[in-house]
C-alpha positions as CSV (number, residue, x, y, z in Angstrom):
1,M,105.3,101.2,63.6
2,R,105.5,98.4,66.2
3,S,109.1,99.3,66.9
4,Q,108.1,102.9,67.5
5,A,105.4,101.8,69.9
6,I,107.8,99.6,71.8
7,G,110.4,102.5,71.9
8,A,107.8,104.9,73.3
9,L,106.7,102.3,75.9
10,L,110.2,101.8,77.1
11,I,110.6,105.5,77.8
12,H,107.1,106.5,78.9
13,G,106.6,103.4,81.0
14,P,109.3,104.0,83.6
15,A,108.2,107.7,83.8
16,L,104.6,106.8,84.3
17,A,105.5,104.2,87.0
18,L,107.6,106.8,88.9
19,V,104.8,109.4,88.6
20,L,102.3,107.0,90.2
21,I,104.7,106.0,93.0
22,T,105.4,109.7,93.6
23,L,101.7,110.5,93.8
24,A,101.2,107.7,96.2
25,L,104.0,109.2,98.3
26,V,102.5,112.7,98.1
27,G,99.1,111.3,99.1
28,Q,100.5,109.6,102.2
29,P,99.1,110.7,105.6
30,I,99.8,114.4,106.0
31,Y,103.5,114.6,106.2
32,A,104.8,118.2,106.5
33,N,105.1,120.2,109.7
34,D,104.2,123.4,107.7
35,T,100.8,122.0,106.6
36,W,99.7,122.4,110.2
37,I,101.1,125.9,110.4
38,H,99.0,126.9,107.4
39,L,95.9,125.1,108.8
40,A,96.3,127.1,112.0
41,L,97.0,130.4,110.2
42,G,94.2,129.7,107.7
43,E,91.7,129.4,110.6
44,A,92.9,132.8,111.9
45,F,92.7,134.4,108.5
46,A,89.2,133.0,108.0
47,S,87.9,134.7,111.2
48,Q,90.0,137.9,111.2
49,G,91.0,138.6,107.6
50,P,94.6,138.7,106.2
51,L,95.9,141.5,108.5
52,L,96.0,140.0,112.0
53,A,96.5,142.2,115.1
54,A,98.9,139.8,116.8
55,D,100.3,136.3,116.3
56,P,97.6,133.9,117.7
57,H,100.1,131.0,118.3
58,L,103.5,132.4,119.4
59,F,104.0,134.3,122.6
60,A,107.4,135.7,121.6
61,A,106.4,137.0,118.2
62,P,107.7,140.5,117.4
63,G,104.4,141.2,115.6
64,P,101.5,139.6,113.7
65,P,102.3,136.8,111.2
66,S,103.0,137.9,107.6
67,P,100.0,137.8,105.3
68,S,102.2,136.9,102.4
69,S,100.6,133.5,102.1
70,W,97.2,134.3,103.6
71,L,95.1,133.1,100.7
72,G,97.1,129.8,100.4
73,S,96.7,129.2,104.2
74,L,93.0,130.0,103.9
75,A,92.5,127.6,101.0
76,I,94.2,124.8,102.9
77,F,92.1,125.4,106.0
78,E,88.8,125.7,104.0
79,I,89.4,122.5,102.2
80,E,90.1,120.7,105.5
81,S,87.0,122.3,107.0
82,R,84.8,121.1,104.2
83,F,86.3,117.8,103.2
84,G,88.3,116.7,106.2
85,F,91.9,115.6,106.3
86,Q,91.4,112.9,103.8
87,G,90.0,115.5,101.3
88,L,93.1,117.5,101.9
89,R,95.3,114.5,101.0
90,V,93.3,114.1,97.7
91,F,93.7,117.8,96.9
92,H,97.4,117.5,97.6
93,A,97.8,114.6,95.2
94,I,95.8,116.5,92.5
95,V,98.1,119.6,92.9
96,A,101.2,117.4,92.6
97,A,99.8,115.7,89.5
98,V,99.1,119.1,87.9
99,I,102.7,120.3,88.6
100,L,104.2,117.1,87.1
101,L,102.0,117.5,84.0
102,L,103.0,121.1,83.7
103,G,106.7,120.1,83.9
104,W,106.2,117.4,81.3
105,S,104.4,119.8,79.0
106,L,107.2,122.4,79.3
107,V,109.9,120.0,78.3
108,A,107.7,118.5,75.5
109,K,107.1,121.9,73.9
110,V,110.7,123.0,74.3
111,T,112.1,119.8,72.8
112,A,109.3,119.0,70.4
113,S,109.5,115.4,71.8
114,T,107.2,113.6,74.2
115,R,110.1,111.1,74.9
116,A,112.3,113.9,76.0
117,A,109.5,115.1,78.2
118,S,109.1,111.8,79.9
119,A,112.8,111.5,80.4
120,G,112.9,115.0,81.8
121,L,110.0,114.2,84.1
122,V,111.9,111.4,85.8
123,L,114.8,113.8,86.6
124,F,112.3,116.5,87.6
125,I,110.9,114.1,90.2
126,L,114.4,113.5,91.5
127,L,114.7,117.2,92.1
128,S,111.3,118.1,93.4
129,T,109.9,115.2,95.5
130,Y,111.1,116.9,98.8
131,R,108.9,119.9,97.8
132,L,106.0,118.0,96.4
133,V,105.3,115.9,99.5
134,Q,104.9,119.1,101.6
135,L,101.4,120.5,101.3
136,R,101.8,124.2,101.6
137,P,101.3,127.3,99.4
138,D,104.8,126.8,98.1
139,L,103.3,124.2,95.7
140,F,101.3,127.0,94.0
141,S,104.6,128.8,93.2
142,L,105.8,125.7,91.4
143,A,102.5,125.4,89.4
144,A,102.4,129.2,88.7
145,T,106.0,129.4,87.6
146,L,105.6,126.6,85.1
147,S,102.3,127.9,83.9
148,V,103.6,131.4,83.3
149,L,106.6,130.0,81.4
150,L,104.4,127.9,79.2
151,L,102.2,130.9,78.5
152,L,104.9,133.5,77.8
153,V,108.4,132.0,77.1
154,V,107.9,128.7,75.5
155,P,106.1,130.1,72.4
156,R,109.0,131.0,70.1
157,E,106.8,133.5,68.2
158,G,106.3,135.4,71.5
159,P,103.4,135.5,74.0
160,S,99.9,136.1,72.8
161,S,97.6,138.8,74.2
162,L,95.6,136.0,75.9
163,G,98.8,134.5,77.3
164,I,99.9,137.9,78.7
165,A,96.5,138.5,80.3
166,S,96.4,135.0,81.8
167,A,99.9,135.4,83.3
168,T,98.9,138.8,84.7
169,L,95.9,137.2,86.4
170,I,97.9,134.3,87.7
171,T,100.4,136.8,89.3
172,A,97.6,138.8,91.0
173,L,96.4,135.5,92.6
174,W,100.0,134.3,93.2
175,A,100.8,137.5,95.2
176,N,98.2,136.5,97.8
177,V,98.9,132.7,97.8
178,H,102.7,132.6,98.4
179,A,105.6,134.9,99.1
180,A,107.6,133.6,96.1
181,F,105.3,135.4,93.6
182,L,108.1,137.7,92.6
183,L,109.8,134.8,90.9
184,G,107.4,135.0,88.0
185,P,107.9,138.7,86.9
186,L,111.6,138.5,87.6
187,L,112.1,135.5,85.3
188,I,110.1,137.1,82.5
189,L,111.8,140.4,82.8
190,G,115.2,138.6,82.9
191,V,114.4,136.7,79.7
192,S,113.3,140.0,78.1
193,A,116.6,141.6,79.0
194,S,118.6,138.6,77.7
195,L,116.9,138.8,74.3
196,F,117.6,142.5,74.1
197,A,121.2,141.8,75.0
198,L,121.8,139.1,72.3
199,P,123.2,141.5,69.7
200,L,125.8,142.6,72.2
201,L,127.5,139.2,71.7
202,P,130.4,139.3,69.3
203,G,129.6,138.2,65.8
204,V,125.8,138.1,66.4
205,A,123.5,140.1,64.1
206,V,120.3,141.8,65.3
207,D,117.2,139.6,64.7
208,T,114.0,141.7,64.6
209,R,111.9,138.8,65.8
210,D,114.0,138.4,68.9
211,R,113.6,142.2,69.5
212,A,109.8,142.0,69.1
213,R,109.7,139.0,71.4
214,A,111.8,140.8,74.0
215,R,109.4,143.8,73.9
216,Q,106.4,141.5,74.4
217,L,108.0,139.7,77.3
218,G,109.0,143.1,78.8
219,L,105.4,144.2,78.6
220,A,104.2,141.0,80.2
221,G,106.8,141.2,83.0
222,G,105.8,144.8,83.7
223,L,102.1,144.0,83.8
224,M,102.9,141.0,86.1
225,L,104.8,143.3,88.4
226,I,102.0,145.7,88.6
227,A,99.5,142.9,89.2
228,S,101.6,141.6,92.1
229,L,100.8,144.8,94.0
230,M,97.3,143.5,94.5
231,N,97.9,142.0,97.9
232,P,97.3,143.1,101.5
233,Q,100.9,144.4,101.9
234,G,101.2,146.2,98.6
235,W,104.8,147.0,97.7
236,D,106.0,145.8,101.1
237,A,105.3,142.2,100.1
238,H,108.1,142.5,97.5
239,L,110.6,143.1,100.2
240,A,109.8,140.0,102.2
241,Y,113.0,138.2,101.4
242,I,115.1,141.3,102.0
243,V,113.7,142.2,105.4
244,A,113.5,138.6,106.6
245,G,115.9,138.3,109.6
246,D,115.6,141.9,110.7
247,D,113.4,141.0,113.7
248,T,113.6,137.2,113.5
249,L,116.3,134.6,112.6
250,A,117.6,134.7,109.1
251,L,116.0,132.4,106.5
252,S,119.3,130.6,106.2
253,A,118.6,129.0,109.6
254,V,116.0,126.8,107.8
255,S,118.7,124.6,106.3
256,D,116.4,122.3,104.3
257,E,114.9,125.4,102.6
258,W,117.4,128.1,102.2
259,G,120.7,126.2,102.5
260,P,122.8,126.6,99.3
261,S,123.3,123.7,96.9
262,N,127.0,123.4,96.9
263,L,127.9,121.5,93.7
264,F,131.6,121.6,94.6
265,G,131.1,119.7,97.9
266,W,129.6,116.4,98.7
267,P,125.9,116.4,99.7
268,K,125.1,116.5,103.4
269,A,123.2,113.7,105.0
270,N,119.5,114.1,105.7
271,L,119.3,117.4,103.8
272,P,118.6,118.5,100.2
273,P,120.2,118.3,97.8
274,T,120.5,114.5,98.0
275,W,123.0,112.6,96.0
276,A,120.4,112.0,93.3
277,A,119.5,115.7,93.0
278,W,123.2,116.7,93.2
279,I,124.0,114.5,90.2
280,V,121.0,115.9,88.2
281,C,122.2,119.4,89.0
282,W,125.5,118.6,87.4
283,I,123.7,117.3,84.4
284,G,121.9,120.6,84.3
285,V,125.2,122.5,84.4
286,V,126.6,120.5,81.5
287,A,123.4,120.9,79.5
288,T,123.4,124.7,80.0
289,L,127.1,125.0,79.0
290,L,126.6,122.8,75.9
291,G,123.4,124.6,75.0
292,A,125.1,128.0,75.3
293,R,127.8,126.8,72.9
294,R,125.3,125.5,70.4
295,L,123.2,128.7,70.5
296,L,126.3,130.9,70.0
297,C,127.4,128.9,67.0
298,E,124.0,129.1,65.5
299,L,123.6,132.8,66.1
300,R,127.0,133.5,64.5
301,R,126.0,131.4,61.5
302,G,122.9,133.4,61.2
303,V,120.5,130.5,61.7
304,P,116.9,131.8,61.6
305,E,115.0,131.9,64.9
306,Q,112.6,129.1,63.9
307,D,115.5,126.8,62.9
308,R,117.6,127.1,66.0
309,T,118.1,124.0,68.2
310,I,118.3,126.1,71.3
311,D,115.9,128.9,72.1
312,P,117.8,131.8,73.7
313,A,114.9,132.6,75.9
314,I,114.9,129.0,77.3
315,L,118.7,129.2,77.7
316,A,118.3,132.4,79.8
317,L,115.8,130.5,82.0
318,A,118.3,127.6,82.3
319,V,120.9,130.0,83.6
320,A,118.4,131.5,86.1
321,G,117.2,128.1,87.1
322,M,120.8,126.9,87.9
323,T,121.5,130.1,89.8
324,G,118.4,129.7,91.9
325,A,119.1,126.1,92.7
326,M,122.6,126.8,93.8
327,L,121.5,129.8,96.0
328,A,118.8,127.8,97.9
329,S,117.9,124.1,97.9
330,R,114.2,125.0,97.8
331,F,114.7,126.0,94.2
332,L,116.2,122.7,93.0
333,W,113.1,122.1,90.9
334,L,114.2,125.0,88.7
335,V,116.9,122.7,87.3
336,L,114.1,121.4,85.1
337,L,114.9,124.4,82.8
338,P,118.5,123.4,82.1
339,L,117.2,119.8,81.6
340,A,114.9,121.2,78.9
341,V,117.9,122.7,77.2
342,G,119.6,119.3,77.4
343,G,116.5,117.7,75.9
344,A,116.5,120.1,73.0
345,L,120.1,119.2,72.3
346,L,119.4,115.5,72.2
347,F,115.9,115.4,70.7
348,R,115.0,118.5,68.8
349,R,115.6,117.9,65.1
350,A,117.3,114.7,66.2
351,P,118.8,112.3,63.6
352,P,116.3,109.7,62.4
353,R,117.9,106.9,64.4
354,L,116.7,108.5,67.6
355,E,113.0,108.4,66.6
356,G,113.3,105.7,63.9
357,P,112.1,102.1,63.9
358,R,115.1,100.7,65.7
359,P,114.4,100.8,69.5
360,I,118.0,100.5,70.6
361,V,118.2,104.2,71.7
362,A,114.9,103.9,73.5
363,V,116.3,100.8,75.3
364,L,119.4,102.8,76.4
365,I,117.2,105.7,77.6
366,C,114.9,103.3,79.4
367,L,117.9,101.8,81.3
368,A,119.1,105.3,82.2
369,L,115.7,106.2,83.6
370,M,115.6,103.0,85.6
371,A,119.0,103.7,87.0
372,A,117.9,107.3,87.9
373,S,114.8,105.9,89.6
374,A,116.9,103.4,91.6
375,L,119.2,106.2,92.7
376,H,116.1,108.2,93.8
377,F,115.0,105.3,96.0
378,W,118.5,104.6,97.3
379,A,120.0,108.1,97.7
380,G,117.4,110.6,96.7
381,D,114.5,112.5,98.1
382,W,112.5,109.3,98.6
383,V,114.9,108.4,101.5
384,L,114.2,111.7,103.2
385,V,110.4,111.8,103.0
386,S,109.2,108.2,103.1
387,R,110.2,107.1,106.6
388,S,106.6,106.9,107.8
389,F,105.5,105.6,104.4
390,R,107.9,102.7,104.7
391,S,107.3,102.0,108.4
392,P,105.8,98.6,109.1
393,A,103.6,100.3,111.8
394,S,102.3,103.0,109.5
395,D,98.7,103.0,108.3
396,Y,98.2,104.6,104.9
397,A,94.5,105.0,105.6
398,S,95.2,107.3,108.5
399,P,94.7,111.0,107.7
400,Y,98.0,111.8,109.5
401,Y,100.5,110.2,111.9
402,P,100.2,111.8,115.3
403,G,103.2,109.8,116.4
404,R,105.3,112.0,114.1
405,F,104.3,115.0,116.2
406,S,104.5,113.4,119.7
407,G,100.7,112.9,119.6
408,H,100.5,111.2,123.0
409,A,101.8,114.3,124.7
410,V,99.8,116.7,122.5
411,W,96.6,114.9,123.2
412,F,97.4,115.0,127.0
413,L,97.8,118.8,126.7
414,M,94.6,119.1,124.8
415,D,92.5,116.8,127.0
416,S,93.8,118.3,130.3
417,G,92.9,121.8,129.1
418,V,96.0,123.5,130.4
419,E,96.7,127.1,129.5
420,G,99.6,129.5,129.3
421,R,103.0,129.5,127.6
422,I,104.7,126.3,126.6
423,Y,108.3,125.6,125.5
424,N,108.1,123.2,122.6
425,P,110.4,121.6,120.0
426,Y,110.5,123.8,116.9
427,P,109.3,121.0,114.5
428,L,106.1,120.5,116.5
429,G,105.0,124.2,116.6
430,G,102.7,124.0,113.7
431,F,100.9,120.8,114.8
432,M,100.5,122.2,118.4
433,S,99.3,125.6,117.0
434,F,96.5,123.9,115.2
435,W,95.3,121.7,118.0
436,L,96.2,123.7,121.2
437,S,95.9,127.4,120.4
438,P,94.7,129.8,121.7
439,E,94.7,128.2,125.2
440,L,98.4,127.4,124.8
441,T,100.8,129.7,123.0
442,M,104.1,128.2,121.7
443,S,107.7,129.2,121.9
444,S,108.4,128.5,118.2
445,S,107.1,127.1,115.0
446,G,108.0,127.0,111.3
447,T,106.7,130.5,110.7
448,M,110.0,131.8,112.2
449,N,107.9,134.7,113.6
450,V,109.9,134.7,116.9
451,A,112.1,137.6,118.1
452,H,115.8,137.1,117.7
453,E,116.5,136.9,121.4
454,A,113.7,134.5,122.1
455,M,114.7,132.2,119.3
456,E,118.3,132.2,120.5
457,A,117.0,131.3,124.0
458,N,115.0,128.5,122.5
459,L,118.0,127.0,120.8
460,A,120.0,127.3,124.0
461,I,117.3,125.6,126.0
462,A,117.1,122.7,123.5
463,N,120.9,122.1,123.7
464,Q,121.3,123.0,127.4
465,V,124.0,125.6,126.6
466,P,124.2,129.2,128.0
467,G,121.8,131.7,126.4
468,P,122.9,134.9,124.6
469,N,123.3,136.7,127.9
470,G,125.0,133.8,129.6
471,E,121.9,132.5,131.4
472,G,121.5,128.9,132.2
473,L,118.5,126.7,131.4
474,H,116.3,127.7,134.3
475,A,117.1,131.4,133.9
476,L,116.1,131.2,130.2
477,L,112.8,129.5,131.1
478,D,112.2,132.2,133.8
479,R,112.9,135.1,131.5
480,Q,110.4,133.9,128.9
481,G,107.7,133.1,131.5
482,I,107.4,129.5,130.4
483,D,104.5,127.7,132.2
484,L,105.0,124.2,130.7
485,F,108.0,122.5,129.2
486,F,107.5,120.0,126.4
487,G,110.5,117.6,126.0
488,T,110.8,115.0,123.3
489,G,113.2,112.4,122.0
490,L,114.9,109.2,122.9
491,P,118.3,108.8,124.7
492,I,120.3,108.2,121.5
493,E,123.5,109.6,120.1
494,A,123.4,113.1,118.7
495,I,123.8,113.8,115.0
496,P,126.7,116.3,114.4
497,D,125.6,119.8,113.7
498,R,122.0,119.0,114.6
499,R,119.8,119.9,117.5
500,S,119.9,117.7,120.7
501,P,118.1,114.4,120.0
502,S,116.3,114.5,123.3
503,T,115.0,117.2,125.7
504,V,113.0,114.8,127.8
505,R,115.4,114.8,130.7
506,H,116.3,118.5,130.8
507,L,114.1,119.2,133.8
508,E,114.2,115.7,135.4
509,G,114.3,116.2,139.2
510,A,114.6,120.0,138.8
511,A,113.3,122.1,141.7
512,G,110.3,124.3,140.9
513,W,109.0,122.0,138.2
514,I,106.5,119.1,138.5
515,P,106.5,116.2,136.0
516,V,102.9,116.0,134.7
517,F,103.3,113.5,131.8
518,R,105.9,111.0,130.7
519,S,105.9,108.6,127.9
520,L,108.6,106.6,126.1
521,R,109.1,109.5,123.7
522,S,108.1,112.6,125.5
523,A,107.8,114.4,128.9
524,I,105.9,117.5,130.1
525,Y,106.8,119.5,133.1
526,L,104.7,122.2,134.8
527,R,106.2,125.2,136.6
528,D,105.3,124.9,140.3
529,N,104.0,128.4,141.2
530,D,100.8,130.2,142.1
531,R,100.1,131.2,138.5
532,N,99.8,127.5,137.6
533,R,97.6,126.3,140.4
534,K,94.7,126.2,138.0
535,N,96.7,124.2,135.5
536,L,97.7,121.7,138.3
537,E,94.0,121.3,139.2
538,R,93.1,120.7,135.6
539,I,95.7,118.0,135.3
540,A,94.7,116.4,138.5
541,M,91.0,116.3,137.4
542,Y,92.1,114.8,134.1
543,Y,94.0,112.0,135.8
544,K,91.2,111.4,138.2
545,K,88.8,111.0,135.4
546,E,91.2,108.5,133.7
547,G,91.8,106.6,136.9
548,V,95.5,107.4,136.9
549,P,97.3,108.1,140.2
550,F,98.7,111.7,140.4
551,D,100.5,113.3,143.3
552,L,100.0,117.1,143.5
553,E,103.5,117.5,144.9
554,R,105.5,114.7,143.2
555,G,103.6,114.8,140.0
556,F,103.1,112.0,137.5
557,R,104.9,108.7,138.1
558,P,105.0,106.1,135.2
559,A,105.3,103.1,137.5
560,Q,102.1,103.9,139.4
561,A,100.3,104.7,136.1
562,I,101.3,101.4,134.6
563,S,100.3,99.5,137.7
564,A,96.9,101.2,138.4
565,A,95.8,102.1,134.8
566,P,97.5,99.8,132.4
567,I,95.1,100.4,129.5
568,W,95.5,104.2,129.8
569,A,99.3,103.7,130.1
570,I,99.5,101.6,127.0
571,S,97.2,103.8,124.9
572,S,99.2,106.9,126.0
573,G,102.6,105.6,125.0
574,V,103.8,105.2,128.6
575,A,104.5,101.5,128.2
576,S,104.5,98.9,125.5
577,G,101.3,97.0,124.7
578,D,102.8,93.8,126.1
579,V,104.2,95.2,129.4
580,A,102.1,92.9,131.5
581,L,103.4,89.8,129.6
582,L,107.0,91.1,129.8
583,T,106.7,91.5,133.5
584,R,105.4,88.0,134.0
585,E,108.1,86.5,131.7
586,V,110.8,88.4,133.5
587,S,109.6,87.3,136.9
588,E,109.4,83.7,135.8
589,A,112.9,83.8,134.3
590,L,114.4,85.3,137.4
591,R,112.8,82.5,139.5
592,N,114.4,80.0,137.2
593,G,117.8,81.8,137.1
594,R,117.7,82.4,133.3
595,V,118.4,85.5,131.2
596,I,115.9,86.1,128.4
597,P,115.4,89.0,125.9
598,A,112.4,90.2,127.8
599,M,114.6,91.3,130.6
600,H,116.6,93.6,128.4
601,R,113.4,95.0,126.9
602,L,111.8,95.7,130.3
603,S,114.9,97.2,131.7
604,T,115.3,99.4,128.6
605,M,111.7,100.5,128.9
606,F,112.1,101.4,132.6
607,A,115.3,103.3,131.9
608,T,113.8,105.2,129.0
609,L,110.8,106.2,131.3
610,G,113.1,107.4,134.1
611,M,112.4,104.4,136.3
612,Y,116.1,104.0,137.0
613,E,115.9,102.0,140.2
614,R,113.6,99.4,138.6
615,A,115.9,99.1,135.6
616,L,118.9,98.7,138.0
617,A,117.2,96.0,139.9
618,I,116.6,94.0,136.7
619,D,120.2,94.5,135.5
620,R,121.7,93.4,138.8
621,R,119.8,90.2,138.5
622,I,121.0,89.7,134.9
623,L,124.6,90.3,135.9
624,A,124.3,87.9,138.8
625,I,123.4,85.2,136.3
626,E,125.6,86.4,133.5
627,P,128.5,88.5,135.0
628,H,129.9,89.4,131.5
629,N,126.7,90.7,130.0
630,L,127.9,94.1,128.7
631,L,124.4,95.2,127.6
632,A,123.1,95.1,131.2
633,A,126.4,96.5,132.5
634,Y,126.3,99.5,130.4
635,R,122.6,100.1,131.1
636,Q,123.5,99.9,134.8
637,V,126.2,102.5,134.4
638,W,123.9,104.8,132.5
639,C,121.2,104.6,135.1
640,L,123.7,105.3,137.9
641,L,124.8,108.5,136.1
642,R,121.2,109.6,135.8
643,I,120.6,109.4,139.5
644,G,123.9,111.1,140.4
645,R,125.8,108.0,141.7
646,Y,128.9,108.9,139.6
647,N,131.5,107.2,141.8
648,E,129.6,104.0,141.9
649,A,129.2,104.1,138.1
650,L,133.0,104.6,137.7
651,E,133.8,101.7,140.1
652,L,131.5,99.4,138.1
653,A,133.0,100.5,134.8
654,E,136.6,100.1,136.1
655,A,135.9,96.7,137.5
656,R,134.4,95.6,134.2
657,R,137.4,96.9,132.3
658,Q,139.8,95.1,134.7
659,S,137.9,91.9,134.2
660,L,138.6,91.9,130.5
661,G,141.8,90.7,129.0
662,R,144.1,93.2,127.2
663,T,143.3,91.5,123.9
664,D,139.5,91.4,124.5
665,P,137.8,93.4,121.7
666,N,135.3,94.8,124.3
667,R,138.1,96.3,126.4
668,N,138.2,99.5,124.4
669,L,134.4,99.8,124.5
670,V,134.4,99.7,128.3
671,Q,137.4,102.1,128.4
672,N,135.1,104.5,126.6
673,W,132.6,104.1,129.4
674,V,135.3,105.1,131.9
675,R,136.2,108.2,129.9
676,T,132.5,109.2,129.7
677,I,132.0,108.9,133.4
678,E,135.2,110.8,134.1
679,A,134.0,113.6,131.8
680,V,130.8,113.7,133.8
681,I,132.7,113.9,137.1
682,D,135.1,116.5,135.8
683,A,132.4,118.7,134.2
684,P,131.7,122.0,136.0
685,A,128.6,121.7,138.1
686,G,126.6,124.1,135.9
687,D,127.4,122.0,132.8
688,R,127.1,118.5,134.3
689,D,123.4,118.0,133.4
690,R,124.2,118.8,129.7
691,V,127.1,116.3,129.7
692,I,125.0,113.6,131.3
693,N,122.1,114.2,128.9
694,S,124.5,113.8,125.9
695,V,125.3,110.2,127.0
696,P,123.1,107.8,124.9
697,L,121.4,104.8,126.4
698,Y,121.3,103.0,123.1
699,A,122.2,103.6,119.5
700,S,119.7,105.0,117.0
701,R,119.8,101.7,115.2
702,N,118.3,100.0,118.3
703,V,115.3,102.4,118.6
704,G,113.0,99.7,117.2
705,F,114.0,97.3,120.0
706,A,113.4,100.0,122.6
707,L,110.0,100.9,121.3
708,R,108.8,97.5,120.3
709,G,105.1,97.0,121.2
710,M,104.5,100.7,121.7
711,I,101.0,101.8,120.6
712,N,101.0,104.8,118.3
713,P,98.6,107.6,119.1
714,R,95.4,107.7,117.2
715,S,94.5,110.5,114.9
716,R,91.6,112.8,115.7
717,P,89.2,114.1,113.1
718,I,88.4,117.4,114.8
719,R,89.3,119.4,117.8
720,T,87.2,118.7,120.8
721,Q,88.2,121.5,123.2
């Protein structure tokens, strides 16, 4: 008895620990961009009903937003309205806990083993964490799918009348909460068809109980399909996936959602499936194949339904689950179904030694679970979704991290009261929609409700490449009637096949645009025309109230803001909290002819803010003291490129290269500088800005140094407009 208790603890303990850690991760300050989209849409649905006349947040929408998740969005908004953002976090954690409990229960019933359920739960977490941390109606689809399967498929004797009625009601609700509602009836009807098809296998006799169960499941699936019509769109809601991409970009453009899970290629960095999920998927493939072999053998031997190790209905679900996971990464969590088959092979009617008094098997399983958990933290979903959770500057008590959404710039837009159309980074569209609409309408957001041509233009703008009709950056902004341009990002190297890491400098010095805000991580430009006179006045009034200098013609200047209003500058992310101390330390060091780290920090801060002449002045002094300081030399070359002094930058780089011996390891590094400058000089005039903007000031690994001392924006409990 004591050995059995120890064995149970060795398996259930790691599973429980991982569950608690996962719930802590789920309950972190609001993480997902899409949560803000549903908050914004929920507010619109609350006031206007599910069928909106137009999109209230996007100016280039081909029509109103789809009401496919109207009830889910409304629920998220109502919970936030009544209980605040903290209440929303608690609700999120409760939903995640319910999903994990349902997943555990499904495996426990299929395998007749709680130990198998706990082992399966660990692997389920490796598959589903990326989905669980995102508070959106998609979570209801996870819970509804598992609930329907528990009600209808897991009982080997077939679903009860109460189970069928419950599944039908769940589907009627599901059809209004999330667009994936069709998953439920399709799975049930697919299982029914599979059971009807069993006798078609060679050497398999007809089992009347399988036929009766198939009829019951077919009835349940049919009733669920009928119930799914109870939504604002009726039958049209069933075509959502098919028609997606007709007027907007295809769903496949959302690579972390609809990208396929290629089990025959290595996982891509920063996208699901991670290495951990990829390995679990292969476990699912093996489990499905072995389960199919075992079932076929038992069917040919005429093993009675109640004595079979593998339930054919569960095997059909396993095949469907693996198919769904490979078609789109958002369905990776369905690999739980193949894992249930694997659990049945290992635990159902297992030999006594697996459940007996000797805990050796439990020890082995415990070690495997610990290894799986370690893989999760090292190369799994945890790595993708816990950046802010792991950040030393994060505050778990905060309801959300505005810094994740360029909060300094968003709060400026909100407080200044500007209106019109704004070009914005795609990931910020939801957050901006909630806080800034309807005064401002966005160019894009996670709803993807943007016309093809407009979305292609947005992508071209972000990457400074010609648009679909060959237009340049300014022509694209003109065609869409953009009033404000919201640039974000730091001057770091680009990740291959990803969007530009920084759009802050796209309009730097551009004619017809006025810089109205600049921080270390963002910049906002206002179109200088008659239509935006009111906006310019609003901005000027805002800065006057804050005591910040602002020139109606030249716009916002970070240097003047830091000097005249240091408290505002620090709290708005324009400068680090210790900028005054840095300035004093640098001045003292220069008087004493010394080079100190504060010089590099201050120069890097100035360069990041576009204060290139000030950065150059510091770097000249550094090089006068330490002629071979490559860090200052490169920063000097980079700033010269930014202000158009290309030949001077080339001369400095060439002189630096010549000063290094042929065996000096830094010679190749400086040679790369020369090649970069030559590429800028040789670039066509229309493409030169893009080439310059692609040159990083520092590596992504040095971002912490560049942003040291920066004050994160504060969260706001309610909108104050």
